[in-house]
LUMSELO-862666 format. One line per 2 residues: number of its first residue (from 1); for each residue z, y, x of N, C-alpha, C. Coordinates in pm, 1 decimal. Atoms other than C-alpha are relative to their C-alpha. Example, Ala and Ser with C-alpha at 12.3 -4.5 7.8 and 13.67 -1.06 7.14 Angstrom:
<sites>
1> 0.0 -119.0 89.0 780.0 -450.0 1230.0 0.0 120.0 90.0  -6.0 -119.0 -82.0 714.0 -106.0 1367.0 73.0 109.0 -77.0
</sites>
This chain:
<sites>
1> -11.8 28.8 -135.9 2204.5 -883.8 231.1 124.8 -10.6 64.3  -150.5 45.4 -50.9 2468.2 -996.0 470.7 52.2 126.9 64.3
3> -63.7 -97.0 -76.1 2714.9 -748.5 645.3 80.7 -71.3 95.3  -65.3 66.0 -100.6 2944.8 -807.0 914.1 121.0 -84.2 -47.3
5> -93.9 61.5 47.7 3209.3 -954.9 697.4 -51.3 -137.5 -64.2  42.3 117.2 86.8 2982.6 -1206.4 537.6 17.4 -125.0 69.1
7> -6.6 134.6 -90.1 3071.3 -1581.4 630.1 -148.6 -44.5 33.7  119.7 74.4 -50.4 2807.7 -1757.0 850.4 -88.4 -71.7 -96.4
9> 54.9 76.3 82.3 2721.5 -1991.6 574.1 -60.4 72.6 -112.2  74.7 -71.0 106.5 2603.1 -1705.8 328.0 -60.2 105.0 81.2
11> 46.5 -121.7 -81.8 2343.3 -1493.3 481.6 -95.7 70.0 -110.1  67.7 -61.0 69.4 2087.1 -1396.5 221.1 -67.8 -75.3 -109.3
13> 55.8 66.0 115.6 1887.0 -1481.8 -94.8 -145.8 22.3 1.6  134.3 -33.8 33.2 1519.5 -1542.5 -148.1 -21.3 -55.5 -122.6
15> 36.7 36.1 151.5 1396.8 -1547.7 -510.4 -138.4 -41.8 -8.3  148.8 77.7 17.2 1090.0 -1773.4 -568.8 -34.4 34.1 -140.9
17> 53.5 -2.5 135.9 891.1 -1676.0 -884.8 -89.1 -115.8 -38.0  107.4 111.0 15.8 743.6 -2000.5 -963.0 -12.1 -18.2 -159.1
19> -17.5 3.9 141.1 818.0 -2113.9 -1346.8 116.0 82.1 -30.7  -124.1 -77.6 41.0 1160.4 -1948.6 -1327.1 53.6 45.4 139.0
21> -48.6 -42.5 -129.8 1340.9 -1780.6 -1044.2 119.7 -78.0 38.7  -80.6 65.7 -59.6 1529.5 -1983.0 -822.0 59.0 41.5 138.8
23> -47.1 -62.6 -126.5 1763.5 -1840.9 -551.8 24.6 -127.4 104.0  -9.7 97.3 -111.7 1747.3 -2033.9 -210.5 100.2 53.2 87.7
25> -83.0 -29.2 -90.5 2038.7 -1997.2 26.2 -38.0 -50.3 129.4  51.0 44.3 -138.4 1915.9 -1985.5 403.9 135.4 9.1 87.4
27> -118.9 2.7 -131.1 2191.1 -2099.6 676.8 -81.1 35.7 120.5  59.8 -13.2 -139.4 2105.3 -1974.5 1010.0 55.8 96.4 98.0
29> -48.1 -105.8 -83.6 2221.5 -1643.5 1135.6 182.1 15.3 -33.8  -167.9 -12.7 18.7 2593.6 -1578.8 1223.8 41.7 143.1 -12.3
31> -59.7 -145.8 -0.9 2599.5 -1197.7 1210.2 -116.0 75.3 -113.4  65.1 -75.9 90.9 2429.5 -933.3 973.1 -150.9 10.2 6.7
33> 128.6 -8.5 -12.2 2070.2 -936.6 886.4 -58.4 130.6 31.7  67.3 -121.2 -63.8 1839.9 -643.3 1057.2 -126.5 10.4 -71.9
35> 120.8 -24.3 48.4 1507.6 -729.7 920.4 -64.1 -144.7 -30.5  63.7 101.1 62.2 1286.8 -983.8 726.5 -160.1 19.4 -19.0
37> 148.1 -18.0 11.5 903.6 -1036.0 737.9 -54.5 -118.6 -62.9  89.5 111.7 48.1 677.2 -1256.9 532.7 -131.6 3.5 94.3
39> 135.3 18.0 -64.5 356.4 -1362.3 719.0 -121.1 19.8 -110.0  118.9 -41.7 86.6 17.5 -1263.3 553.7 -8.5 -96.4 -126.9
41> 33.6 108.7 83.6 -7.6 -1600.3 371.8 116.2 -6.4 -108.6  -115.1 -4.7 83.0 352.6 -1565.7 234.9 64.5 -143.8 6.5
43> -84.5 136.5 -15.4 448.5 -1936.0 330.7 95.3 -15.6 112.2  -100.8 2.8 -117.0 656.2 -1835.7 622.6 78.5 130.1 -24.2
45> -95.7 -127.7 -27.6 964.2 -1593.0 644.3 65.2 6.9 131.6  -62.8 -13.7 -130.5 1072.1 -1453.1 963.2 125.9 91.2 -25.8
47> -123.5 -74.6 15.9 1430.8 -1320.9 997.3 55.1 47.0 134.2  -93.7 -30.5 -128.5 1635.8 -1112.9 1260.0 137.4 43.2 -35.5
49> -126.5 -43.0 58.0 1989.0 -1033.8 1257.0 56.7 57.3 159.9  -84.8 -53.6 -106.0 2271.9 -898.4 1494.5 51.6 -106.3 111.0
51> -12.0 116.1 -112.9 2274.8 -1244.3 1669.8 -110.2 14.6 78.3  116.2 2.2 -73.3 2010.0 -1300.6 1916.9 -110.8 -88.4 -10.1
53> 123.9 101.7 38.8 1772.1 -1557.1 1759.2 -47.3 27.0 -119.2  78.9 -9.0 101.3 1504.8 -1457.0 1534.8 -25.5 -146.0 -62.3
55> 34.5 114.2 60.4 1444.7 -1750.3 1284.4 -126.8 19.0 -82.6  117.9 18.0 82.7 1141.6 -1864.6 1101.7 9.7 -121.3 -108.9
57> -32.0 98.8 116.9 1167.3 -2047.4 750.5 -122.2 -33.5 -72.8  93.0 48.8 98.6 939.6 -2234.2 521.3 30.7 77.0 -128.5
59> -49.6 -86.9 111.9 960.0 -1953.3 220.9 2.2 -115.2 -134.1  -7.5 88.1 108.7 890.8 -2248.3 -42.0 119.1 -73.6 -12.8
61> -171.1 54.9 24.3 1219.8 -2441.2 10.0 103.7 40.1 107.0  -120.4 -52.6 -79.0 1429.7 -2255.6 261.7 -5.4 -81.6 108.3
63> -30.0 71.2 -112.4 1381.8 -2503.5 539.3 -15.8 96.9 137.5  45.9 -57.5 -147.7 1408.6 -2358.8 892.6 -76.3 -98.7 87.3
65> 126.8 68.1 -92.1 1111.0 -2425.8 1101.1 54.3 14.4 127.3  -50.1 -10.5 -121.2 1285.6 -2299.7 1415.3 36.3 129.5 39.1
67> -44.7 -116.7 -53.4 1415.5 -2015.0 1636.9 -73.9 56.1 129.3  44.9 -63.2 -111.1 1296.9 -1779.0 1898.6 110.4 29.6 105.6
69> -114.4 1.6 -76.5 1522.9 -1820.6 2190.3 -26.3 76.7 132.1  39.7 -93.7 -124.0 1544.3 -1543.9 2467.1 70.7 121.2 30.0
71> -64.2 -111.3 -10.7 1706.2 -1232.5 2361.8 155.6 -18.8 37.5  -133.5 15.0 -25.1 2046.9 -1157.0 2479.8 91.2 108.8 -73.9
73> -56.7 -99.6 82.6 2146.0 -895.4 2232.6 -51.5 11.2 -136.8  48.6 -16.6 139.1 2108.4 -776.8 1869.1 -136.0 23.5 -15.2
75> 157.9 1.7 13.4 1758.2 -822.2 1752.6 -35.4 99.3 -116.1  3.6 -122.2 114.4 1679.5 -501.7 1537.4 -139.6 -16.4 -58.7
77> 109.1 9.7 73.5 1310.8 -569.0 1459.0 -92.6 -111.1 41.5  72.9 135.5 -28.7 1046.1 -840.5 1441.4 -135.1 48.9 -97.5
79> 127.1 -11.5 52.9 676.0 -846.6 1337.4 -88.9 -126.1 22.0  62.2 88.9 -18.8 422.9 -1114.2 1288.3 -140.2 33.9 -44.3
81> 145.1 -53.0 31.6 36.4 -1060.0 1316.8 -61.4 -68.4 -114.1  48.5 48.3 128.1 -195.9 -1142.2 1027.8 -47.2 -158.6 6.1
83> 18.5 112.5 -20.6 -304.3 -1459.5 1175.7 93.6 -121.1 33.8  -140.7 98.1 -33.6 50.6 -1616.0 1244.9 -20.3 -63.3 117.7
85> 21.4 75.4 -136.3 -35.6 -1684.0 1592.4 85.9 80.4 105.5  -110.7 -56.8 -96.4 178.8 -1421.8 1754.1 111.0 99.5 -79.7
87> -94.1 -60.1 59.8 501.3 -1266.5 1690.7 82.2 84.2 115.1  -55.6 -99.1 -108.1 698.9 -961.6 1841.6 141.6 10.2 -44.8
89> -161.4 -13.0 13.3 1070.0 -882.1 1869.9 44.4 111.5 79.2  -80.5 -104.9 -78.0 1290.9 -589.9 1974.0 127.9 -0.1 3.2
91> -146.1 8.3 3.8 1648.1 -597.8 2069.9 72.6 89.5 79.3  -107.8 -79.4 -65.6 1963.9 -428.1 2196.9 -11.4 -41.0 148.0
93> -1.7 25.6 -137.3 1906.3 -594.1 2541.9 -92.7 61.2 90.8  112.0 -91.4 -77.2 1640.3 -346.5 2629.9 -130.1 -83.0 30.0
95> 111.7 58.7 -9.9 1351.0 -590.2 2580.9 -82.6 8.0 -119.9  118.9 11.8 104.3 1026.8 -616.1 2369.3 -50.9 -129.8 39.2
97> 44.2 134.8 -38.7 940.8 -974.2 2363.5 -127.2 -45.4 -92.3  99.1 56.2 73.3 608.1 -1153.1 2239.3 -9.5 -144.9 23.7
99> -17.2 148.2 4.3 599.9 -1501.6 2136.7 -116.1 -72.2 -59.9  115.3 82.2 72.0 362.5 -1777.2 2044.3 54.4 -55.3 -134.0
101> -61.9 61.4 105.5 425.4 -1862.2 1684.8 16.3 -161.2 -33.9  13.2 163.1 4.8 322.5 -2230.4 1701.7 101.5 -72.0 68.1
103> -100.1 72.2 -80.2 533.1 -2329.2 1973.5 141.0 80.2 23.2  -128.4 -80.3 -1.2 818.0 -2055.4 1952.4 11.7 42.0 142.5
105> -40.5 -17.7 -152.4 779.0 -2003.1 2347.1 -20.4 150.7 14.8  23.7 -141.2 -35.0 793.8 -1662.3 2485.1 -120.2 14.2 89.5
107> 133.9 -17.8 -91.3 442.7 -1541.6 2632.0 11.5 129.1 54.2  -5.9 -113.3 -72.2 546.6 -1191.4 2729.8 129.6 71.1 -21.0
109> -135.0 -95.4 16.6 838.1 -953.4 2805.8 -14.8 137.3 49.2  14.5 -147.0 -56.5 865.2 -581.2 2851.4 133.2 60.6 -9.3
111> -143.2 -45.0 -31.8 1182.4 -430.7 2984.2 -12.7 146.6 -31.8  2.7 -134.4 40.8 1277.4 -87.4 2838.7 106.5 60.9 44.5
113> -125.7 -88.4 -48.4 1519.4 179.5 2933.4 108.0 8.5 -96.9  -101.1 -14.8 100.6 1708.6 157.7 2600.3 -35.2 -104.4 -119.2
115> 15.7 105.5 104.1 1727.4 -56.8 2302.5 -154.2 30.2 -85.0  128.7 -0.1 72.0 1399.8 -135.0 2094.5 45.4 -14.1 -148.1
117> -38.1 -20.6 134.0 1451.7 -26.9 1743.1 -92.8 -38.6 -89.1  125.2 36.3 98.4 1101.2 -82.3 1580.9 -111.7 -71.1 75.7
119> 139.4 52.3 -80.8 795.3 -279.5 1661.5 -97.9 -43.9 -108.7  85.2 60.7 107.1 490.2 -378.0 1462.0 -146.3 -10.4 66.3
121> 145.7 9.0 -44.0 133.9 -524.6 1537.4 -77.3 82.2 -87.8  90.1 -75.5 89.8 -144.0 -327.5 1424.5 -84.6 -106.1 -91.9
123> 53.9 101.7 86.0 -372.0 -479.3 1153.2 -102.2 -91.4 47.5  92.7 92.4 -83.2 -633.5 -603.4 1403.1 70.8 -93.8 94.2
125> -80.5 45.6 -100.1 -349.2 -730.9 1626.9 -50.5 12.8 129.6  45.8 -55.8 -121.9 -531.8 -574.7 1921.1 95.0 80.2 67.4
127> -113.0 -62.8 -38.8 -229.2 -368.6 1956.4 128.6 -7.0 -62.7  -156.3 17.7 49.3 152.7 -329.3 1904.2 49.9 130.1 42.1
129> -91.2 -103.9 -29.5 377.8 -56.0 1876.5 148.7 -4.5 -3.9  -145.8 2.7 32.6 740.9 -24.2 1956.4 67.1 141.7 47.8
131> -62.4 -125.7 -24.3 991.6 249.9 1987.8 131.4 -20.5 59.1  -138.1 42.7 -66.6 1323.0 271.6 2201.7 73.3 113.2 -42.3
133> -99.0 -90.5 17.9 1630.2 459.9 2123.8 25.9 94.6 93.0  -38.0 -125.3 -110.8 1749.0 791.5 2262.5 142.8 -53.4 29.4
135> -119.9 56.2 -46.7 2055.5 643.6 2455.1 -11.8 6.8 157.8  -19.7 -2.9 -143.4 2188.4 644.0 2815.3 -73.3 98.1 79.9
137> 65.4 -134.6 -65.3 2019.0 976.3 2895.8 -143.4 -41.1 1.3  144.3 27.5 18.2 1691.2 824.0 2786.5 -61.1 50.1 -141.3
139> 51.3 -69.2 126.6 1468.5 988.4 2515.1 -60.6 -98.0 -93.8  94.0 86.5 83.2 1325.0 818.2 2196.1 -131.5 10.9 50.6
141> 139.5 -25.4 -43.4 993.4 720.9 2294.1 -81.0 -115.5 -86.2  70.6 80.7 73.7 696.4 554.3 2113.8 -108.2 -65.0 106.0
143> 98.6 48.2 -78.2 468.9 298.7 2303.6 -94.6 -87.8 -70.3  107.4 78.1 82.4 135.7 158.4 2208.7 -63.8 -90.6 123.0
145> 56.2 93.9 -122.0 28.4 -162.0 2413.0 -98.9 -84.4 -67.4  115.7 135.5 43.5 -268.5 -401.6 2426.8 57.3 -130.4 -6.6
147> -32.5 147.7 -2.7 -199.9 -727.9 2287.9 -120.6 -102.6 -43.4  116.2 68.8 11.0 -547.6 -877.1 2305.0 14.9 -136.4 78.2
149> -25.1 93.4 -73.8 -446.8 -1086.3 2593.3 160.5 14.6 57.9  -140.9 -17.1 -46.8 -70.2 -1154.0 2659.0 40.8 -112.0 92.6
151> -53.8 71.5 -109.3 93.9 -1309.7 2963.6 95.3 72.4 64.0  -118.9 -64.7 -65.5 360.0 -1236.1 3212.9 -33.8 127.4 52.0
153> 27.6 -140.4 -49.9 176.2 -929.6 3335.7 5.1 82.0 -112.1  2.8 -96.9 98.6 216.1 -749.5 3006.3 109.9 102.0 31.0
155> -113.2 -80.7 -26.2 560.6 -633.9 3122.9 -31.9 106.3 117.7  39.8 -76.1 -115.2 387.4 -455.4 3422.1 -115.8 108.6 -13.4
157> 111.2 -77.2 32.0 95.7 -309.3 3261.5 45.3 135.7 -49.8  -18.3 -137.2 87.6 90.5 69.6 3146.0 -34.1 5.1 -149.5
159> 33.0 4.8 141.5 100.4 118.1 2786.9 -142.9 66.7 -37.5  120.3 -76.1 33.2 -219.0 254.7 2616.4 34.2 149.8 -32.2
161> -41.5 -141.0 39.4 -19.0 551.1 2494.2 162.7 10.9 -10.0  -142.2 -11.4 -12.0 342.6 671.8 2562.3 33.0 152.1 -67.3
163> -19.4 -116.9 81.1 474.0 934.2 2309.8 161.2 44.7 -8.9  -160.3 -29.0 26.3 833.9 1112.3 2357.8 11.2 60.9 -144.9
165> -57.3 -14.6 122.9 996.9 1151.1 2023.8 94.5 113.3 -2.7  -116.3 -88.7 11.9 1191.8 1481.2 1977.3 70.8 -11.1 -125.2
167> -55.6 4.2 111.3 1451.1 1502.5 1738.5 71.9 -144.5 -40.6  -79.2 118.4 26.7 1611.1 1208.3 1540.9 -98.2 -136.1 27.1
169> 35.0 135.8 -37.7 1571.0 849.6 1627.6 -89.4 -76.0 -96.4  86.4 75.7 95.9 1282.6 640.2 1474.6 60.4 -115.0 -35.1
171> -83.6 98.4 60.4 1429.7 383.0 1245.6 -114.5 -83.8 -78.3  87.4 107.4 67.8 1096.8 248.5 1078.3 -135.1 54.3 56.1
173> 143.1 -39.0 -61.1 717.5 246.4 1178.7 -96.4 -89.5 -86.2  111.5 71.7 76.1 392.7 158.3 999.7 -126.7 41.7 76.6
175> 143.8 -24.1 -44.1 22.8 131.4 1114.3 -77.6 56.6 -125.1  111.7 -14.2 111.4 -269.2 275.9 906.1 -84.6 -132.6 6.6
177> 78.5 104.6 -1.7 -530.5 25.3 821.9 -117.0 -5.1 90.0  94.4 -5.9 -86.4 -784.0 126.4 1081.2 45.8 8.2 143.0
179> -77.8 -22.5 -109.9 -546.6 125.2 1366.2 -5.2 118.6 75.9  12.3 -114.6 -63.0 -593.6 486.2 1437.8 112.4 88.3 -19.4
181> -116.6 -89.7 24.4 -263.6 638.2 1327.6 131.5 -89.0 -25.1  -139.1 73.5 9.0 117.4 541.2 1319.4 68.8 112.1 -91.0
183> -76.0 -68.8 60.5 349.5 668.1 1077.1 163.6 -62.2 40.0  -118.5 41.6 -65.7 716.8 687.4 1196.4 89.6 54.1 -103.5
185> -108.3 -34.9 102.2 1031.6 716.4 958.1 134.7 21.2 107.4  -93.1 -34.4 -80.4 1331.2 880.7 1109.2 141.3 -13.5 -61.4
187> -137.3 9.3 60.8 1711.3 848.2 1060.2 49.2 109.5 -94.9  -38.4 -127.8 74.8 1723.7 1207.0 939.0 -79.4 16.6 -131.5
189> 84.4 11.9 117.4 1483.3 1127.2 661.4 -133.2 43.2 5.8  130.9 -62.7 -20.6 1178.6 1274.4 821.4 -91.0 -116.3 14.9
191> 130.5 98.8 -11.6 829.1 1090.6 804.9 -81.2 86.1 83.6  105.1 -84.7 -76.4 576.5 1178.7 1065.0 -108.8 -86.1 37.5
193> 124.5 61.4 -25.5 223.3 1085.0 1103.3 -60.6 27.3 146.5  30.8 -27.5 -133.1 69.7 1040.5 1457.9 -142.8 -30.3 23.7
195> 148.3 18.3 -29.4 -296.9 1046.6 1575.1 9.4 -81.9 138.8  4.9 75.4 -120.1 -338.6 778.2 1830.0 -113.2 32.1 109.0
197> 96.2 -25.1 -94.8 -646.1 925.4 1998.9 30.9 122.8 87.8  -39.8 -110.1 -66.5 -470.6 1226.7 2095.3 156.8 6.9 42.4
199> -141.3 12.7 -38.9 -106.8 1122.0 2086.9 60.3 94.5 -64.1  -46.7 -108.2 38.1 -25.8 1411.1 1887.1 61.6 -23.7 -141.0
201> -51.5 30.2 144.7 172.1 1460.2 1561.0 -96.3 80.0 -99.1  90.2 -42.5 93.9 -62.3 1510.1 1266.9 69.9 102.0 -120.6
203> -52.0 -49.4 112.8 163.4 1585.1 985.5 162.9 -44.1 -13.8  -135.3 57.7 -4.1 564.6 1557.5 909.1 51.6 52.9 -128.5
205> -59.4 -31.2 92.7 764.5 1586.0 610.7 149.5 -51.8 -15.3  -159.7 51.2 -29.3 1149.5 1558.8 541.5 45.2 1.1 -135.9
207> -64.5 15.7 116.3 1359.1 1456.6 271.3 96.7 122.0 -24.3  -70.6 -141.0 27.0 1531.0 1757.2 114.2 141.9 -44.7 -80.2
</sites>
């Protein structure tokens, strides 16, 4: 994985297991990689970095298909829905953006009070979750939003659920397969399970 001293021409490697392992060098980002995600079929690879343009690549040959242009800060998190029609990204410019995968155009923008650290579509893609950092006197929070219909109004709609996070910042997030619970990983090693019907914490364990 790249770091701040990595030359722009050397970013990361994708190993394809065909008849033999063949490393493919992908050129595209100017700063350190923050997250990569495959789509469900595995034919596309999405990448984000501390520059402001998420990229999408053909995983078979490493050809860059395009970029998602619109963020003004480091992009910390990305996800693509199971049908590869919607893409979500969160960044240090205090925005969470939604995109049309086919055209690469921004279709929704949510302005937040601090950096967006994690984001992910639910398995049905009817909802998405994102979390914001504890910064600038703002608490770390988790937001559940409705993504069935995405347009310019999404930035003004109230979230389905808004949960303040006490303690360490959320650094990773996962949905369960029934869209009823979310699991958050925290920078102090804690893992927490949340019930989305009640908005309450169900269970929590911490690395010792």
